[in-house]
C-alpha positions in Angstrom: -3.5 -10.5 22.4 -5.3 -9.1 25.2 -4.7 -7.5 28.6 -6.8 -8.1 31.6 -6.0 -6.3 34.7 -8.6 -8.0 36.9 -5.9 -9.8 38.7 -4.4 -6.6 39.8 -1.7 -6.9 37.3 -1.4 -3.1 37.2 -0.7 -2.9 41.1 1.9 -5.7 41.2 0.1 -8.9 41.6 -3.2 -10.9 42.2 -2.8 -12.3 45.6 -0.7 -15.1 46.8 -1.6 -18.8 46.1 -2.5 -20.9 49.0 0.6 -22.8 50.6 -1.2 -26.0 50.3 -1.5 -25.4 46.5 1.4 -27.6 45.3 1.8 -30.1 42.4 1.9 -32.8 45.2 -1.3 -31.6 46.9 -3.3 -31.2 43.7 -1.9 -34.2 41.8 -0.4 -32.2 38.8 1.8 -29.5 37.7 0.2 -26.4 36.0 2.0 -25.9 32.8 1.0 -22.7 30.9 1.7 -23.3 27.1 1.2 -20.0 25.7 2.9 -17.3 27.5 4.4 -14.3 25.8 7.7 -12.6 26.2 9.9 -10.1 24.3 13.4 -8.9 24.4 14.1 -5.1 25.1 15.8 -5.1 21.7 12.5 -6.0 19.9 10.5 -3.8 22.0 12.7 -0.9 21.1 12.6 -1.8 17.4 8.7 -1.9 17.6 8.9 1.6 19.3 11.0 2.8 16.3 8.5 1.6 13.8 5.7 3.4 15.8 7.7 6.5 15.7 8.7 6.4 12.1 5.8 4.7 10.4 8.3 2.7 8.5 6.2 -0.3 7.5 3.1 -0.7 5.7 0.9 -2.7 8.1 -2.1 -1.1 9.7 -2.3 -4.2 11.9 0.9 -3.7 13.5 0.1 -0.1 14.6 -3.0 -1.2 16.0 -1.5 -3.9 17.8 1.3 -2.0 19.4 -0.1 1.5 19.2 -1.1 1.3 23.0 2.5 1.8 23.5 3.0 5.0 21.8 4.7 8.2 22.9 2.3 8.5 25.9 1.5 5.1 27.0 -0.9 4.7 29.8 0.0 3.1 33.2 -1.5 -0.1 32.0 0.4 -0.2 28.9 3.7 0.5 30.6 2.9 -2.3 33.1 2.4 -4.8 30.2 5.6 -3.8 28.5 7.5 -4.2 31.8 5.9 -7.6 32.4 6.5 -8.9 28.9 10.3 -8.2 29.1 10.8 -9.4 32.7 12.0 -12.9 33.0 13.3 -12.7 36.6 11.6 -12.2 39.8 8.6 -10.3 39.0 7.4 -12.9 36.3 8.3 -15.8 38.8 6.4 -14.2 41.4 3.2 -13.6 39.1 3.6 -17.4 38.3 3.6 -18.2 42.1 0.7 -15.9 42.8 -1.4 -17.7 40.3 -0.2 -21.3 41.0 1.6 -21.8 37.6 4.6 -24.2 37.9 6.0 -23.6 34.4 5.6 -21.4 31.5 6.3 -22.5 27.8 7.4 -19.1 26.4 6.7 -17.8 22.9 8.0 -14.6 21.3 5.1 -12.2 21.2 3.4 -11.2 17.9 4.5 -10.0 15.4 8.0 -11.5 16.5 10.6 -10.9 13.9 8.3 -11.1 11.1 8.0 -7.4 10.3 11.7 -7.0 9.3 13.6 -7.5 6.1 14.9 -11.2 5.9 18.6 -10.4 7.0 17.4 -8.5 9.9 14.6 -11.0 10.9 17.1 -14.0 10.6 19.7 -12.3 12.8 17.0 -11.2 15.3 15.7 -14.8 15.5 19.1 -16.2 16.3 19.8 -13.6 19.0 16.3 -14.0 20.4 16.7 -17.8 20.7 20.1 -17.5 22.3 18.6 -15.3 25.0 15.7 -17.6 25.6 17.9 -20.6 26.0 19.9 -18.5 28.5 16.8 -17.6 30.5 15.8 -21.4 30.5 19.2 -22.5 31.8 18.8 -20.0 34.8 15.5 -21.5 35.6 15.1 -24.8 34.0 12.1 -26.0 36.1 10.0 -22.8 35.8 10.5 -22.0 31.9 10.7 -23.9 28.7 10.2 -22.1 25.3 9.8 -22.4 21.4 12.1 -21.0 18.9 11.5 -18.0 16.9 12.4 -18.0 13.2 12.1 -15.8 10.1 9.8 -17.2 7.5 11.1 -14.3 5.2 14.1 -16.5 4.6 12.6 -20.1 4.5 15.9 -22.1 4.3 17.6 -20.0 6.9 14.5 -20.4 9.2 14.8 -24.4 8.8 18.3 -24.0 9.9 17.6 -22.0 12.8 14.8 -24.3 14.0 17.2 -27.2 13.8 19.9 -25.3 15.7 17.5 -24.1 18.4 16.1 -27.5 19.0 19.3 -29.6 18.8 21.8 -27.2 20.2 19.8 -25.0 22.6 17.1 -27.4 23.7 14.1 -25.4 22.6 10.9 -27.4 22.2 9.7 -26.6 18.8 8.9 -23.3 16.9 6.4 -20.3 16.9 5.3 -18.4 14.0 3.1 -15.3 14.5 0.7 -16.2 11.6 1.2 -14.2 8.6 4.3 -12.7 7.5 3.8 -9.4 5.6 0.6 -10.9 4.2 2.1 -14.3 3.1 1.0 -17.7 4.7 3.0 -20.7 5.2 0.8 -22.9 2.7 3.1 -21.4 -0.1 5.4 -24.1 -1.0 8.4 -21.8 -0.8 8.0 -22.1 2.8 7.9 -25.9 3.2 11.5 -26.3 4.2 10.2 -25.0 7.7 7.8 -27.9 7.8 10.2 -30.4 6.6 12.6 -29.3 9.5 10.0 -29.6 12.3 8.7 -32.9 11.1 12.2 -34.3 10.7 12.9 -33.0 14.4 9.4 -34.3 15.6 8.7 -31.0 17.2 5.4 -29.0 16.9 4.9 -25.4 15.2 2.8 -23.1 17.2 0.6 -20.7 15.0 0.2 -17.8 17.3 -2.1 -15.0 16.1 -1.1 -11.8 14.5 -3.4 -8.9 13.5 -5.0 -9.5 10.1 -2.7 -8.8 7.1 -3.0 -5.5 5.2 -5.1 -7.2 2.6 -7.8 -8.1 5.2 -7.6 -5.6 8.1 -9.5 -2.6 7.0 -13.1 -4.0 7.9 -11.8 -5.0 11.3 -10.2 -1.7 12.3 -13.2 0.6 11.9 -14.9 -1.1 14.7 -12.0 -2.3 16.7 -12.3 -5.9 16.0 -8.8 -6.6 14.6 -7.2 -7.9 17.6 -8.3 -10.6 20.3 -11.9 -9.8 20.2 -12.1 -11.4 16.6 -9.5 -10.5 14.2 -7.0 -12.9 15.7 -9.1 -15.9 15.4 -10.3 -14.9 11.9 -6.6 -14.5 10.7 -5.2 -17.5 12.4 -8.1 -19.8 11.7 -7.7 -18.8 8.0 -3.9 -19.7 8.2 -4.7 -23.1 9.6 -7.5 -23.8 6.9 -5.0 -22.7 4.2 -2.4 -25.2 5.4 -5.0 -28.0 5.2 -6.7 -27.5 1.9 -3.1 -26.8 0.2 -2.2 -30.2 1.1 0.6 -29.7 3.6 -0.3 -32.6 5.7 -0.5 -34.9 2.8 3.1 -33.8 2.1 4.0 -33.9 5.9 1.8 -36.6 7.5 3.5 -36.3 10.8 3.8 -32.5 11.2 2.4 -31.1 14.6 0.7 -27.8 14.6 -0.6 -26.2 17.8 -3.4 -23.6 17.9 -4.1 -21.5 20.8 -7.6 -20.0 21.9 -9.2 -23.6 21.6 -8.5 -23.6 17.8 -9.4 -20.1 16.7 -13.0 -21.0 16.2 -12.4 -23.9 13.7 -14.0 -26.7 16.1 -17.3 -25.2 15.9 -17.2 -25.2 11.9 -16.0 -28.9 11.4 -19.2 -30.2 9.6 -19.5 -27.1 7.4 -15.8 -27.2 6.4 -16.1 -30.9 5.4 -19.3 -30.5 3.5 -18.4 -27.2 1.6 -14.8 -28.5 0.8 -16.2 -31.6 -0.9 -18.4 -29.6 -3.1 -15.7 -27.2 -4.1 -13.4 -30.1 -5.0 -16.2 -31.9 -7.0 -17.1 -28.7 -8.9 -13.4 -28.1 -9.7 -14.0 -24.5 -8.9 -10.4 -23.6 -8.1 -6.9 -24.9 -8.6 -6.2 -23.8 -4.9 -8.6 -26.4 -3.6 -7.3 -29.9 -4.5 -8.5 -33.2 -3.6 -7.2 -34.4 -0.3 -6.5 -37.8 1.2 -8.7 -37.1 4.2 -11.5 -34.8 5.2 -10.3 -31.4 6.5 -11.6 -32.2 9.9 -9.5 -35.4 10.0 -6.2 -33.3 9.7 -7.5 -31.1 12.4 -8.1 -34.3 14.6 -4.7 -36.0 13.5 -2.2 -33.2 13.1 -3.4 -30.3 15.4 -3.2 -29.7 19.2 -5.1 -26.9 21.0 -4.5 -24.7 24.0 -7.1 -22.8 26.1 -5.2 -19.3 26.0 -7.9 -16.7 26.5 -10.6 -19.2 26.6 -11.2 -20.3 30.2 -14.6 -21.3 29.3 -16.0 -24.7 30.4 -18.6 -25.2 27.3 -15.8 -24.5 24.7 -13.1 -26.4 26.4 -15.6 -29.5 26.8 -16.6 -29.2 23.1 -12.9 -29.2 22.0 -12.2 -32.1 24.3 -15.2 -34.1 23.0 -14.4 -33.5 19.4 -10.6 -34.1 19.4 -9.9 -36.0 22.6 -8.5 -35.2 26.1 -5.0 -35.9 24.9 -5.1 -32.9 22.4 -6.2 -29.9 24.6 -3.7 -28.2 27.1 -4.0 -25.4 29.4 -2.6 -21.9 28.7 -2.9 -18.7 30.6 -1.8 -16.1 27.8 0.4 -14.2 30.3 0.8 -11.3 30.5 -1.9 -10.3 28.3 -4.2 -12.3 30.6 -3.2 -12.6 34.1 -6.2 -13.5 36.0 -6.0 -15.7 39.3 -9.8 -16.6 38.9 -9.2 -18.4 35.4 -6.8 -20.8 37.0 -9.5 -21.6 39.6 -12.1 -22.2 36.9 -9.8 -24.6 35.4 -9.1 -26.5 38.3 -12.9 -26.9 38.7 -13.6 -28.3 35.2 -16.0 -31.3 35.3 -13.3 -33.9 34.2 -11.7 -36.7 36.0 -8.4 -36.5 38.0 -6.5 -38.3 35.2 -8.0 -36.0 32.6 -7.2 -33.0 34.8 -3.4 -34.0 34.8 -3.4 -34.6 31.1 -4.9 -31.0 30.7 -2.5 -29.3 33.0 0.6 -31.4 32.7 1.1 -34.5 30.7 -0.2 -33.4 27.4 2.2 -30.6 27.3 5.1 -32.8 28.4 4.3 -35.3 25.6 3.6 -32.9 22.9 6.6 -30.5 23.7 8.8 -33.1 25.1 9.4 -31.2 28.2 11.9 -32.5 30.8 
C-alpha cells in the first residue's frame, strides 16, 4: 500500500486521456486488477481503533496511522478516494485510460475484528460491493471479502458472494492476527474456492506482530519491503504445507509481481529439497512437485506497484504471458505515466491484449 501523488491526485486528477485512446483504437481494454476500496463503516472502525488503541497490532497503527487525529491533506485525499465509488473514481479511471477496475477491500479488511464482527462486516461489505457493481457493471467488478477468523462461515460467505452476488473470487489481506492460511483449520476456505473455480487473491498486510518490530524502526514495514516479505512468506507457507497437493486446482493471485518470489525460484527449490532430505522439520514435508512448479501451476501475478519492464519481463518469461496481468493499485498509486509505460512494453499486440485484458477476463471470469 503506497500513495503516489505524482499524478496530481491531491489536486483532483492527472490530466485527461486522449480522446483517441479507446479500447477500439488501441486493440484492448485496460483492466486494472488490484484496485482498493473501503466502506465508510470500515474507515470509521479503523479510526476508532486508532483512537482507542484497542488491538495489539503495531503494523495496523503504522499502516493506518497516517489518518490520525490530524491527517495531512494528502491523507484526507486518499481516504476520500478509497471510499468514493462514484464520479470521482470514474473520472480518475477515465483520466488514466482505465476501462475497468477489479475492486479489492483494502488491508486489513475485516481481519482485525473478533469473529462475529468480522463475519457480519464481510457480509455487509460484499452486499455493498455487489450494489456498486450493479450500478456500473462495465466499469467495476470485484472480489469478496471474508473473515478467516471463522473459517466455515468464511467458506459459506465466499460461496454466497460468488453464486448469489456475482463476485469473481475472494481477497484475503494476508495474515489474520498473526495466523496464516496454511493451517488446516482454514482449509474450508480453499475447498470452497476450488469447488467454485474462483481465485483467492492474497493481498499484502503489514507484517504480523511476531515479525514487525525490525521493520518499524527503519520504516520498512509497508510497501517499501514489509508487504513483500510478509506476503511472500504467506505464499511459501501455503506451498510447503502441502495446500496444493490437497487442492491441486486452487488458484492464487499475488500482486507486486509475486512479492519477490520469482527472483528466488532456484534457491527455494534447492534449499527445500535439502530440508526435506535431512528431515529437519515436521513443517517441511515432501511434496509432489518442486515449490517453483506450484508457483507456475497454481499462481497468477499482477503488476500492482511494479510498473518496471525488467521485472515484468522476468515474470512473463518464467511463468508465461498467460499468467501476468496489469494492475495500477489505485488509489495508493495513481500515476498516468505508469499506464503509458505499460502500453510501451516490448511485447506483441497479442501479448499486450493478454496482459491488459484477456488474462483478467479468463482468470476472474469477467463478463
